[in-house]
N, C-alpha and C positions, 0 to 999 in steps of 0.2 A: 326401362329407367340406366340400365346399364349402357345402351345405345346413346342415348343421351349425353352420358359422362365421356363415351368414346367422342362424340362427335362435338363436344366440347374444347376437348384436349386437342381434338385434330385442328380445330379454329385458332387455337391459342399456337400450334405448330404452325399451320399457313401463315399466321400474321407476323411470327417471329422470322420466318424464312423470306416471308415479303418484305420485310424492312430491312432485315441484315444481310443477305444472300442476293436478291435480286437486282438490288442497285447495283451490283458488281456484274450482274448477267446482262447489261442493258443491250440491246441491239438497235442501232437508230435512233440511240436515246429514248427507247420506250422499255418498260418492262410490263410481263403480263400482270393479269387482274387475279390472282390464285384462288382467292373466297369467290369470286365472279365462278370461274371455272369450276370448282368444288361444287357450288349452289346450283351449276347447271345440270352436273353429274348425278346429282341427289333429285333434282326436279325429272332427268330423264327417268332414273331408276325407280324413284320412290314417290312420286307425283309432285303436282306443284305449288302444294303446302308446304310440304317439307323443303322443298327448294326454296321456296320463298322464304321460311323461317330462317334458313341457314343463310340464305342471301343477305337478308335485311341484318343479322347479328356480323356476320363477315365485313358487310358493308360499313356498319358502326365502327367496328375494330378499326377498318381501314380509315374511317375518318377520324380518328383519332390521331392518326399521324399526317393530315392534310390540313392547307390553310384556307379550305373552302367551307362552308359552313355545315355545322356536325347535322347530318343526318341525309345529305345529299347522293353521297354513293350508297346509304342503306338504302334508300328510296328505289337507285336504280339499280342495284344489284336484286334486291327483294321482287323488283315488278319485272324486271328482265326472267329471272327464275320461274316466275310464276308463270309468264307467258308460255316461256319453253316448255314447261311442264304441260301445259293445258293442250299445244301445237303436238308435243309429241306425242300426244296419246292417237293420231292419224297415221303415224309408223307403224309398220307390221315389221318386225324384224330388220330393222335398218343393216345397212352394209357398214362395213366396217369404217368407210370415210365419213359416214353421217354424224357419228360424234364429234370430230374436230369440225367439221361443218357447223354444227349444231354450236359450240364454244365460240367459235370464229364469227359466228351470225350474232350469237348473244353479245359478244364484244362490242360490236358495232351498234347495237340497239341502246346497251348498258351507257355507252359513250355518248350517244345522242340523247338520252335521256340527262345523262350528267350535265353535257353542255347546255341543252335546253332550259332545263329546269334551274341550274346554274345562273345562265343569264336573266331568266325572269327574275331569282331572287337578288340581282343586283352585282352578280360577278361578271362583269361585262368583258373583263381578261380572258374569260373562256370563250366568248363569242369572235373567235378569229380563225384564218385558213391553217393557219398552225393546227388547229385542232381536228380539223378532218384528218391531216396526215397522220397526226398521233393516234387517232381513234381507229383508222385503218391498220396501221403497224402492230398497233398493241391488239388487235382482233385476230391479226394473222398468228400472233405470237401466244396468245391465247388458243388458237387452233392446234399449235404445236405442242405446247404445253398440256393440252386436254389427252393426248395419245398414252401420258405418263400417268396425269391427272387423275382421269376416270379410273381407271382400275383401282388405285389407291385409294381413292373414295368409296369405292363398292365395296372394298373390303373392310375400312372403317366403319361403315354404315351396315353391314350388314345384320339380318336379324336374328338373334341366334335364341335358345331354347330359355335362355335366362330373362332375354327380352320380353317373353310374354309370360305373364301370370295366370295362367288357368287353373280352372276347379282340378283339385289333386296336387298341386303345387305346395311347395313347404309353405306352411303357416295359414293354409287355407283348408284344413281340413282333409279327411282322406276321400280318395277317388270313388 
């Protein structure tokens, strides 16, 4: 329960930073998707379900600030985090560069989901050559941000003794 509250608060902080700070840190007119990078970090460390749930929530929060259909980012972030969580099971003790590479790859996949599904639901302005440039640049930025955001996400999402209610815990009788 405590972990869920920490992740919820972390999501709020990410959305605030994404919408207030990151627009001023544009590189080549793109910003990273902090919610996606955090969802990928959770998927890598805690599995596809945790990553997908956080990715869906982060995408839904991002959708509140976009002019595209509600749920488009939520779908793209959730699906991408789930796929990364499933794929990372094949990695055994990944090198330091694998996590930024996963974040960059996830940025490409999520961007393609976003543009592809968006075009299917009538957002024809997404179907442009400029979208490919934006996806690739944002994915590179995601990879760079992952170097900092992965450790922060791991620290926030750590499982502590209060998160596991076992036999003998207060309120559950004696051990």
